[in-house]
Backbone bond lengths (Angstrom), bond angles and torsions (degrees), N, CA, C in turn:
res aa  C-N    CA-C-N  psi(-1)  N-CA   C-N-CA  omega(-1)  CA-C   N-CA-C  phi
1 M - - - 1.458 - - 1.519 111.11 -
2 A 1.314 115.63 151.29 1.459 120.32 179.12 1.525 109.87 -69.79
3 S 1.317 116.02 153.69 1.458 120.45 178.16 1.522 110.06 -90.35
4 L 1.328 115.58 154.10 1.460 121.00 178.83 1.524 109.92 -73.44
5 K 1.340 116.12 131.80 1.459 120.61 -177.65 1.530 112.04 -129.83
6 A 1.326 115.94 26.29 1.463 119.67 178.01 1.523 110.09 -63.00
7 S 1.310 116.95 137.79 1.464 120.81 -179.13 1.521 112.72 -81.33
8 S 1.339 117.20 -35.95 1.462 121.18 -177.43 1.521 109.81 -133.34
9 V 1.331 115.43 131.25 1.467 121.51 -174.44 1.523 109.85 -137.95
10 L 1.336 115.97 137.22 1.456 122.44 170.41 1.520 108.47 -107.41
11 V 1.332 117.02 126.35 1.461 122.43 176.28 1.515 108.34 -118.76
12 T 1.325 117.53 122.35 1.464 119.65 175.64 1.528 109.26 -90.81
13 G 1.329 116.26 154.74 1.458 120.20 -176.54 1.519 111.41 61.85
14 A 1.341 116.25 43.24 1.460 121.68 -168.80 1.522 114.46 -89.36
15 N 1.319 117.88 2.34 1.468 119.37 -172.90 1.526 114.05 -89.48
16 R 1.331 117.85 -10.07 1.467 119.33 -179.48 1.523 110.08 -160.43
17 G 1.342 115.74 171.71 1.450 121.49 174.90 1.514 114.08 56.79
18 L 1.319 115.40 -136.47 1.467 120.85 -178.33 1.523 111.78 -61.37
19 G 1.326 117.37 -39.22 1.462 120.36 -178.24 1.514 112.38 -61.79
20 L 1.324 116.76 -45.07 1.462 120.86 179.27 1.521 110.69 -65.20
21 E 1.323 116.64 -40.64 1.472 119.61 178.37 1.526 110.75 -65.59
22 M 1.330 117.61 -34.04 1.461 120.37 176.04 1.523 111.05 -62.23
23 V 1.338 116.45 -43.29 1.467 119.98 178.19 1.521 109.79 -60.02
24 K 1.327 117.17 -43.99 1.464 121.00 179.82 1.525 111.30 -60.54
25 Q 1.321 116.66 -45.00 1.462 118.99 -176.62 1.525 112.55 -77.25
26 L 1.311 117.72 -26.47 1.463 120.05 172.03 1.523 110.29 -66.21
27 L 1.323 115.94 -35.56 1.466 120.15 174.62 1.526 110.37 -63.91
28 E 1.312 116.56 -43.21 1.461 121.08 178.15 1.522 111.20 -62.70
29 A 1.335 115.83 -33.25 1.467 120.68 178.85 1.529 111.95 -80.67
30 R 1.338 116.13 0.77 1.459 123.13 178.26 1.522 113.27 61.99
31 C 1.317 114.71 40.68 1.457 120.32 172.50 1.530 108.40 -64.54
32 S 1.316 117.26 135.92 1.467 121.50 -173.73 1.519 113.39 -70.06
33 H 1.326 116.41 -38.91 1.468 119.07 -177.69 1.514 109.79 -145.62
34 I 1.334 115.19 118.67 1.457 122.78 -179.68 1.524 108.41 -112.88
35 F 1.318 116.48 116.98 1.455 121.60 176.20 1.527 107.40 -94.55
36 A 1.319 115.60 103.38 1.459 122.28 -175.39 1.520 108.79 -94.73
37 A 1.312 116.24 103.46 1.458 121.29 -172.80 1.525 111.39 -99.98
38 C 1.335 115.72 137.98 1.459 120.46 175.95 1.524 109.18 -155.28
39 R 1.315 114.52 163.88 1.467 120.18 -173.54 1.519 112.85 -71.45
40 D 1.346 117.00 -37.72 1.467 121.17 -174.82 1.528 110.01 -132.99
41 P 1.326 117.89 80.75 1.468 121.04 -177.09 1.519 114.25 -60.38
42 D 1.326 117.75 -25.18 1.460 121.08 -177.36 1.520 113.34 -95.15
43 G 1.317 117.51 -1.36 1.458 121.19 -176.75 1.521 113.40 -78.16
44 T 1.330 115.55 169.38 1.465 120.88 -178.30 1.525 112.27 -64.89
45 K 1.334 117.66 -29.32 1.461 120.85 -178.87 1.530 112.76 -77.29
46 S 1.327 116.29 -3.40 1.467 120.67 179.40 1.524 112.75 -108.33
47 E 1.318 117.37 9.45 1.462 121.07 -175.84 1.528 112.32 -60.46
48 S 1.334 117.25 -43.71 1.470 120.52 -179.79 1.520 111.19 -63.78
49 L 1.330 116.17 -38.27 1.460 119.89 178.22 1.523 110.67 -66.77
50 R 1.311 117.32 -41.20 1.466 120.40 178.12 1.531 110.70 -61.53
51 D 1.325 116.66 -38.32 1.469 120.35 177.93 1.529 110.89 -62.94
52 L 1.334 116.57 -41.29 1.466 120.20 178.12 1.523 111.23 -63.05
53 A 1.322 115.92 -41.95 1.465 120.37 -179.90 1.527 111.42 -64.03
54 K 1.337 116.33 -40.39 1.462 120.41 179.57 1.526 111.28 -64.86
55 K 1.332 116.12 -36.72 1.463 120.94 -178.60 1.530 112.37 -79.28
56 N 1.329 116.62 -15.35 1.471 120.71 -176.90 1.532 110.31 -132.43
57 P 1.332 117.43 59.68 1.471 120.13 -179.46 1.521 111.61 -62.82
58 G 1.302 115.54 139.99 1.457 119.39 -179.96 1.513 113.79 84.21
59 V 1.333 115.96 -11.70 1.468 119.93 178.24 1.525 110.03 -110.47
60 V 1.326 117.06 -51.54 1.457 121.38 177.64 1.520 109.74 -97.93
61 T 1.319 116.45 117.89 1.462 122.60 175.88 1.517 108.61 -113.35
62 I 1.318 117.02 119.36 1.459 120.33 177.80 1.519 109.37 -81.69
63 V 1.324 115.32 131.24 1.465 121.50 -176.90 1.522 109.09 -122.28
64 K 1.306 116.65 127.76 1.471 120.77 175.90 1.526 108.27 -73.68
65 L 1.315 116.01 119.90 1.462 120.21 -176.78 1.525 109.95 -153.85
66 D 1.312 115.75 112.34 1.456 122.76 172.83 1.523 106.77 -101.72
67 V 1.331 116.60 107.50 1.467 119.49 -173.64 1.524 112.47 -67.54
68 A 1.322 117.72 -14.44 1.463 120.53 177.33 1.526 112.35 -85.21
69 D 1.338 116.59 0.01 1.467 122.07 -177.52 1.527 109.63 -123.51
70 P 1.344 117.85 105.97 1.462 120.56 -178.94 1.529 113.73 -56.09
71 C 1.334 117.35 -34.40 1.473 119.96 178.41 1.520 111.03 -66.44
72 S 1.311 116.63 -38.87 1.462 121.29 177.44 1.526 110.82 -64.18
73 I 1.312 116.11 -40.25 1.472 120.49 178.22 1.530 109.79 -62.59
74 K 1.319 115.91 -45.09 1.460 120.56 -179.18 1.531 111.49 -61.80
75 E 1.331 116.42 -44.36 1.466 120.55 179.76 1.523 111.25 -65.43
76 S 1.324 116.68 -38.23 1.472 119.51 178.89 1.524 111.05 -64.62
77 A 1.326 116.18 -38.58 1.462 120.15 179.80 1.527 111.08 -65.06
78 K 1.322 116.31 -36.47 1.467 119.80 176.69 1.523 110.74 -62.89
79 K 1.348 115.63 -43.36 1.459 119.71 -179.64 1.519 111.05 -64.39
80 V 1.326 115.97 -49.56 1.462 119.55 -179.27 1.522 110.51 -62.62
81 G 1.329 116.38 -42.16 1.458 120.37 179.74 1.514 112.73 -59.79
82 S 1.337 116.63 -35.23 1.462 120.34 179.77 1.522 112.46 -70.08
83 L 1.332 116.36 -19.35 1.460 120.80 -178.56 1.517 113.43 -99.47
84 L 1.320 115.95 -17.87 1.459 120.23 179.34 1.527 110.96 -79.52
85 G 1.292 115.67 146.02 1.459 120.51 174.02 1.514 110.67 -89.35
86 K 1.305 115.16 -164.96 1.469 120.37 -177.16 1.520 113.15 -67.41
87 N 1.349 116.61 -14.54 1.464 119.63 -178.70 1.526 113.18 -81.90
88 G 1.326 117.24 -4.77 1.454 120.78 172.66 1.514 114.69 70.27
89 L 1.332 114.88 -160.75 1.461 123.38 -176.73 1.521 109.46 -111.63
90 N 1.323 116.37 123.63 1.468 120.08 -175.97 1.525 114.03 -78.37
91 L 1.320 116.57 -38.32 1.465 118.02 -168.01 1.525 111.97 -146.61
92 I 1.327 115.43 133.45 1.458 123.09 170.11 1.515 108.26 -112.42
93 I 1.329 116.75 127.48 1.461 121.17 173.84 1.522 107.47 -113.06
94 N 1.329 115.76 103.71 1.459 122.05 179.62 1.528 108.35 -80.64
95 N 1.330 115.12 90.14 1.453 121.64 -173.35 1.533 113.25 -105.94
96 A 1.330 118.21 -29.70 1.468 121.37 -176.42 1.527 110.99 -58.76
97 A 1.313 115.87 135.86 1.465 120.20 -178.69 1.523 109.71 -159.89
98 V 1.330 115.56 162.57 1.461 121.68 172.67 1.524 108.31 -125.78
99 L 1.330 114.61 154.20 1.459 120.34 -179.64 1.527 109.39 -134.34
100 P 1.333 117.40 85.87 1.465 118.71 173.26 1.530 108.81 -65.96
101 S 1.320 117.49 122.39 1.471 120.89 -176.07 1.523 110.22 -82.41
102 K 1.314 114.56 79.78 1.462 120.96 -178.85 1.521 110.53 -135.75
103 S 1.317 115.14 152.09 1.459 121.08 174.06 1.526 109.04 -93.00
104 M 1.333 115.89 177.98 1.459 120.21 176.37 1.527 110.45 -59.54
105 W 1.331 116.92 -29.96 1.459 120.94 -173.87 1.522 113.11 -91.45
106 T 1.325 117.47 -17.76 1.468 119.46 -178.16 1.520 113.41 -108.01
107 T 1.333 118.10 -13.61 1.461 120.32 -178.76 1.528 110.69 -67.73
108 N 1.336 115.02 150.97 1.460 119.54 177.81 1.524 109.64 -124.67
109 V 1.315 115.90 -179.03 1.464 120.91 -176.54 1.524 110.96 -60.38
110 E 1.328 116.86 -42.24 1.465 120.45 -178.74 1.524 111.71 -63.21
111 D 1.329 116.99 -40.05 1.466 120.92 177.98 1.533 110.88 -60.41
112 M 1.316 115.57 -45.66 1.466 120.01 -177.50 1.526 110.78 -68.91
113 H 1.332 116.85 -40.32 1.465 120.16 177.04 1.527 110.52 -61.54
114 Q 1.331 116.30 -45.27 1.458 120.22 -179.69 1.524 111.05 -61.26
115 A 1.322 116.65 -44.58 1.463 120.58 -179.10 1.524 111.46 -63.30
116 F 1.324 117.23 -45.38 1.463 119.66 -178.02 1.528 111.93 -73.21
117 N 1.323 117.15 -37.84 1.467 119.02 178.58 1.522 111.65 -60.92
118 T 1.327 116.70 -41.76 1.463 120.99 -176.74 1.517 112.60 -85.05
119 N 1.320 117.18 -44.78 1.465 121.33 -169.62 1.522 114.57 -88.14
120 V 1.332 117.38 -18.94 1.471 120.16 -179.28 1.536 111.65 -121.24
121 L 1.329 116.11 -57.11 1.462 118.67 -177.74 1.524 111.42 -66.32
122 G 1.318 116.86 -36.24 1.463 119.72 177.64 1.513 112.87 -56.47
123 P 1.342 117.77 -58.07 1.467 119.23 177.05 1.528 113.71 -57.60
124 L 1.331 117.08 -37.59 1.464 120.07 178.59 1.525 111.04 -58.10
125 F 1.334 117.19 -50.47 1.460 119.58 -176.00 1.525 112.43 -76.38
126 V 1.329 117.67 -26.27 1.465 119.51 171.52 1.525 109.59 -63.16
127 I 1.318 116.96 -46.53 1.467 120.56 178.70 1.525 110.29 -59.67
128 R 1.315 116.96 -46.06 1.465 119.77 -177.21 1.521 112.79 -65.25
129 E 1.331 117.11 -43.59 1.466 120.04 -177.85 1.532 112.51 -70.83
130 Y 1.310 116.72 -32.24 1.465 120.64 -177.10 1.531 113.40 -95.72
131 L 1.322 116.47 -1.34 1.465 120.63 -177.28 1.531 113.83 -56.68
132 P 1.339 120.11 -40.41 1.470 118.29 179.05 1.525 112.83 -58.09
133 Y 1.331 117.41 -32.89 1.465 120.65 -178.54 1.525 111.04 -77.66
134 L 1.332 116.87 -33.06 1.457 120.40 173.45 1.532 110.62 -66.34
135 R 1.320 115.63 -43.19 1.473 119.24 178.94 1.526 110.95 -63.28
136 A 1.336 116.26 -37.96 1.466 119.73 177.73 1.521 110.70 -62.92
137 A 1.343 116.33 -40.48 1.463 120.29 179.42 1.516 111.68 -66.77
138 A 1.329 116.46 -42.15 1.458 120.42 179.37 1.525 110.93 -61.83
139 K 1.328 115.37 -41.62 1.468 120.43 -179.76 1.521 111.42 -70.36
140 A 1.336 116.52 -39.49 1.467 120.65 -176.48 1.519 112.97 -70.52
141 S 1.338 117.16 -24.24 1.464 119.88 -176.53 1.524 112.31 -64.04
142 G 1.335 116.10 -34.80 1.458 119.98 -179.35 1.514 114.27 68.34
143 K 1.341 116.22 11.33 1.460 120.79 -178.16 1.519 110.53 -111.72
144 P 1.324 117.74 143.45 1.463 120.15 176.00 1.530 110.98 -75.82
145 G 1.326 115.95 166.58 1.454 119.61 175.70 1.515 113.29 83.60
146 M 1.324 115.39 -169.33 1.466 121.69 -176.87 1.522 110.60 -129.77
147 S 1.340 115.27 146.39 1.458 121.29 173.95 1.519 109.22 -166.82
148 C 1.336 116.58 163.83 1.459 120.57 176.16 1.518 111.30 -72.66
149 D 1.315 117.55 -19.89 1.460 120.64 176.77 1.529 111.14 -76.35
150 K 1.319 115.97 -19.56 1.469 121.60 -178.59 1.526 110.47 -93.92
151 A 1.321 117.39 -68.73 1.465 122.74 177.86 1.520 108.00 -165.86
152 A 1.335 116.79 126.03 1.463 119.14 -175.24 1.518 112.00 -158.13
153 V 1.338 114.37 157.58 1.456 123.44 172.23 1.520 107.64 -123.87
154 I 1.333 115.76 124.78 1.459 121.34 175.68 1.522 108.09 -112.88
155 N 1.321 116.93 121.31 1.461 121.43 177.26 1.530 108.83 -103.09
156 I 1.332 116.43 118.76 1.453 120.05 -179.91 1.527 108.70 -77.80
157 S 1.312 115.65 113.89 1.458 122.58 -175.89 1.528 109.49 -110.83
158 T 1.307 117.38 -148.55 1.463 122.28 -176.92 1.512 110.13 -163.20
159 D 1.335 116.39 153.11 1.457 119.00 176.47 1.521 111.14 -66.60
160 S 1.333 117.03 -23.41 1.461 119.88 179.76 1.529 112.66 -74.59
161 S 1.327 117.12 -2.58 1.462 121.15 174.11 1.525 111.51 -90.02
162 S 1.321 116.41 -9.07 1.458 120.88 -176.40 1.526 111.18 -73.90
163 L 1.329 116.42 120.85 1.462 120.46 178.31 1.515 111.15 -65.76
164 S 1.341 116.51 -28.18 1.466 121.04 -178.77 1.523 112.19 -78.05
165 L 1.343 116.45 -39.75 1.463 120.21 -174.15 1.525 113.79 -84.24
166 T 1.337 117.30 -31.39 1.460 120.88 -170.99 1.532 114.89 -55.17
167 P 1.353 119.95 -42.51 1.475 118.45 -177.90 1.527 114.10 -59.53
168 S 1.330 117.87 -27.31 1.461 120.75 -176.30 1.523 113.44 -103.75
169 Q 1.329 117.25 1.35 1.463 120.56 -176.69 1.516 112.25 -88.06
170 P 1.354 116.68 135.07 1.460 118.29 168.75 1.528 108.12 -71.68
171 E 1.306 117.53 142.52 1.459 120.50 -176.70 1.523 109.52 -99.06
172 P 1.352 118.29 109.81 1.459 120.41 -177.40 1.525 113.45 -67.66
173 F 1.331 116.15 -27.66 1.458 121.52 174.62 1.524 106.72 -159.27
174 P 1.335 118.72 161.72 1.470 120.50 -176.33 1.532 111.97 -57.52
175 L 1.320 115.97 122.56 1.465 120.84 -172.27 1.525 114.12 -123.09
176 F 1.308 118.23 8.21 1.460 119.02 -167.77 1.532 114.24 -55.04
177 P 1.340 121.11 -57.40 1.477 119.49 -179.06 1.529 112.06 -60.68
178 Y 1.323 116.38 -38.84 1.469 121.63 -179.62 1.521 110.78 -63.80
179 S 1.346 116.58 -50.21 1.467 120.78 -177.20 1.519 111.97 -62.09
180 V 1.325 116.12 -45.36 1.465 119.83 -177.93 1.529 110.47 -65.58
181 S 1.327 117.02 -41.79 1.465 119.39 -179.98 1.530 111.76 -69.62
182 K 1.326 117.69 -36.22 1.464 120.11 178.48 1.531 111.42 -70.65
183 A 1.325 117.37 -28.91 1.469 119.74 171.56 1.526 109.41 -64.23
184 G 1.332 116.14 -37.42 1.461 120.08 174.15 1.510 111.82 -64.48
185 L 1.340 116.86 -37.97 1.463 120.78 176.46 1.524 110.87 -61.64
186 N 1.334 116.90 -38.95 1.463 119.83 177.91 1.530 111.42 -62.83
187 M 1.317 116.74 -38.40 1.464 119.08 176.01 1.522 110.55 -65.88
188 L 1.335 116.30 -36.96 1.464 119.71 174.98 1.530 110.33 -59.48
189 T 1.324 116.78 -40.05 1.469 120.53 176.81 1.519 111.15 -58.88
190 V 1.326 116.08 -45.03 1.469 120.31 -178.85 1.527 110.78 -63.07
191 Y 1.323 116.77 -44.73 1.464 120.39 178.61 1.528 111.46 -64.86
192 T 1.328 116.43 -44.19 1.465 120.21 -179.81 1.520 110.70 -61.39
193 A 1.327 116.01 -43.90 1.464 120.38 179.53 1.528 111.11 -60.94
194 R 1.313 115.67 -41.57 1.473 119.59 179.19 1.529 111.61 -66.04
195 D 1.329 115.81 -46.22 1.460 120.12 -172.45 1.528 113.29 -78.81
196 L 1.341 118.08 -20.69 1.467 120.51 -179.49 1.527 112.74 -105.92
197 K 1.303 116.74 6.75 1.465 120.21 -179.44 1.523 111.70 -59.15
198 A 1.327 115.78 -42.34 1.468 119.61 -178.64 1.522 112.13 -64.57
199 D 1.337 117.13 -26.95 1.465 121.57 178.10 1.528 112.49 -83.02
200 E 1.336 115.84 -5.31 1.469 122.52 -176.01 1.533 111.31 58.09
201 I 1.348 114.88 42.74 1.463 122.16 174.00 1.522 107.46 -105.05
202 L 1.288 116.52 115.15 1.453 122.97 -175.71 1.525 110.47 -73.46
203 C 1.322 117.74 146.34 1.464 121.28 177.05 1.523 110.08 -147.52
204 I 1.334 116.59 130.24 1.459 121.10 174.07 1.527 109.85 -142.39
205 S 1.335 115.05 164.01 1.458 122.24 165.34 1.524 107.47 -103.12
206 I 1.337 117.01 147.89 1.456 120.13 178.39 1.520 110.58 -139.18
207 H 1.326 114.87 137.35 1.462 122.48 174.43 1.525 107.91 -92.80
208 P 1.343 118.63 119.18 1.461 120.81 -174.64 1.520 114.27 -80.62
209 G 1.330 116.98 0.06 1.451 120.90 -172.24 1.518 110.08 93.47
210 Y 1.316 115.38 175.09 1.465 121.27 177.01 1.520 106.02 -90.34
211 V 1.333 116.18 100.95 1.466 122.78 -163.95 1.532 111.96 -108.31
212 K 1.316 115.42 142.57 1.469 122.10 177.53 1.523 110.20 -75.77
213 T 1.306 115.37 91.05 1.466 122.77 176.39 1.526 107.74 -134.25
214 D 1.330 116.73 -176.58 1.464 119.76 175.23 1.520 110.90 -58.91
215 M 1.336 116.17 -34.51 1.455 120.70 179.83 1.525 111.55 -80.44
216 G 1.336 116.62 -42.47 1.455 120.62 -175.32 1.515 114.24 -76.34
217 G 1.346 116.33 -30.66 1.457 120.28 179.44 1.520 113.31 83.42
218 D 1.308 115.51 173.44 1.464 121.57 -176.47 1.517 113.59 -73.79
219 E 1.332 117.39 -17.09 1.458 120.41 -178.70 1.533 112.57 -82.66
220 A 1.306 116.74 -3.24 1.470 120.80 -178.57 1.528 111.35 -63.22
221 H 1.323 115.83 163.43 1.466 121.99 -170.48 1.521 114.55 -86.60
222 I 1.319 118.21 -31.92 1.470 120.95 -174.40 1.518 110.45 -134.25
223 D 1.336 115.96 161.15 1.467 119.75 177.75 1.527 110.05 -92.26
224 T 1.325 115.33 171.42 1.466 119.88 -176.70 1.526 111.83 -63.44
225 R 1.327 116.54 -35.55 1.466 120.25 -179.74 1.524 110.82 -59.02
226 T 1.322 115.59 -48.44 1.470 120.58 -178.50 1.520 110.99 -63.62
227 S 1.327 116.40 -45.44 1.455 120.82 -179.01 1.523 111.96 -60.94
228 V 1.318 116.49 -49.62 1.464 120.18 -175.67 1.528 111.03 -71.01
229 E 1.318 118.60 -36.84 1.462 120.08 175.01 1.521 110.42 -57.22
230 G 1.335 115.77 -43.84 1.461 119.79 178.04 1.512 112.23 -64.17
231 M 1.335 116.47 -46.00 1.464 119.59 -179.47 1.523 111.42 -63.05
232 M 1.326 117.48 -39.47 1.458 120.10 179.78 1.527 111.17 -62.70
233 R 1.326 116.18 -38.76 1.478 119.12 176.75 1.526 110.08 -63.88
234 V 1.336 115.69 -42.23 1.463 119.45 178.56 1.524 110.34 -62.94
235 F 1.331 117.29 -46.87 1.464 120.73 179.91 1.528 111.11 -55.38
236 G 1.326 115.82 -43.04 1.458 119.75 -177.83 1.508 114.13 -68.28
237 S 1.338 116.46 -18.61 1.466 120.06 -176.62 1.528 113.46 -99.84
238 L 1.328 117.46 -7.72 1.464 120.24 -172.98 1.528 112.54 -68.38
239 T 1.330 114.98 141.80 1.463 122.71 173.62 1.529 107.85 -136.11
240 E 1.306 115.60 -173.39 1.463 119.92 178.11 1.537 112.16 -61.14
241 K 1.332 117.78 -18.30 1.462 121.04 179.49 1.525 111.89 -65.46
242 Q 1.317 117.15 -29.23 1.469 120.75 179.72 1.528 112.72 -97.92
243 H 1.308 117.31 -0.44 1.461 122.15 -177.24 1.525 110.54 -55.36
244 G 1.341 115.49 128.77 1.457 120.41 178.81 1.512 113.64 80.65
245 G 1.331 117.78 11.23 1.447 121.47 -175.90 1.516 114.97 -96.04
246 F 1.324 114.77 178.53 1.457 124.02 178.77 1.531 106.59 -130.86
247 M 1.328 117.06 116.21 1.455 122.07 -174.47 1.531 109.69 -129.06
248 D 1.347 115.51 172.04 1.457 118.50 171.46 1.520 109.86 -113.62
249 Y 1.319 116.16 179.66 1.469 121.10 -172.99 1.527 113.83 -68.72
250 T 1.333 117.04 -10.47 1.465 120.20 175.84 1.523 112.49 -94.41
251 G 1.324 116.78 -6.08 1.466 120.49 -178.39 1.520 113.83 97.94
252 E 1.335 116.95 -0.32 1.464 120.28 179.41 1.532 109.89 -78.37
253 T 1.339 115.38 147.92 1.460 120.88 176.36 1.515 110.12 -75.70
254 M 1.329 116.64 133.42 1.451 122.79 177.67 1.522 110.51 -96.13
255 P 1.324 117.72 143.97 1.470 119.51 175.50 1.518 111.05 -76.79
256 W 1.321 115.85 137.51 1.463 119.55 177.96 1.525 109.84 -67.32
């Protein structure tokens, strides 16, 4: 598979887990500018990200961004926009998410609001606020077709969002708010793909695998390195043929 060669990338939830590993591997791929966004850049959970930024000045820019707060998203877009040149932003990876550990019978209104605000509305408003920079990148590329090197949105989803797979899946931990909200994220992918097709901005959902992170737990099947290496290979291979699709980190098509 082709390698990812995007010049500028925004990663949400970049201070730990999959997001932090994405920043590391984007550095390895020699991405020119990585906007590493997280809710609390000065907090203890962002120490590793701050270390990466210090070691890679001018390449890794930490951006304060709470995806559950539309005002925070708007302010982050202003900051990133002021740092981007005329070539715009090549890639958005909507990775930030929350997982309230509740079942259908134990979840409450606050759990569902939190899940939808972060996992669905967050990516929606990130896409909307950053769209001018994606359009600038698509236009500046001068190339036909679609790719993550040109202009793209990647929504990090999950196999537990699949309407087809869920009835037969064993549930490793209560996933109800997470699964329902991630199914909403998949619909957002479909709408985004439809509405941005004319701009030649690629959009897909991707399942990263069952990963050993704070959310996935120690019982998960793969580590962050394996998951992100796979996703990066997939990102580098995407074309208009996969636009609007749902895939996993190995490149296989996922059932909706």
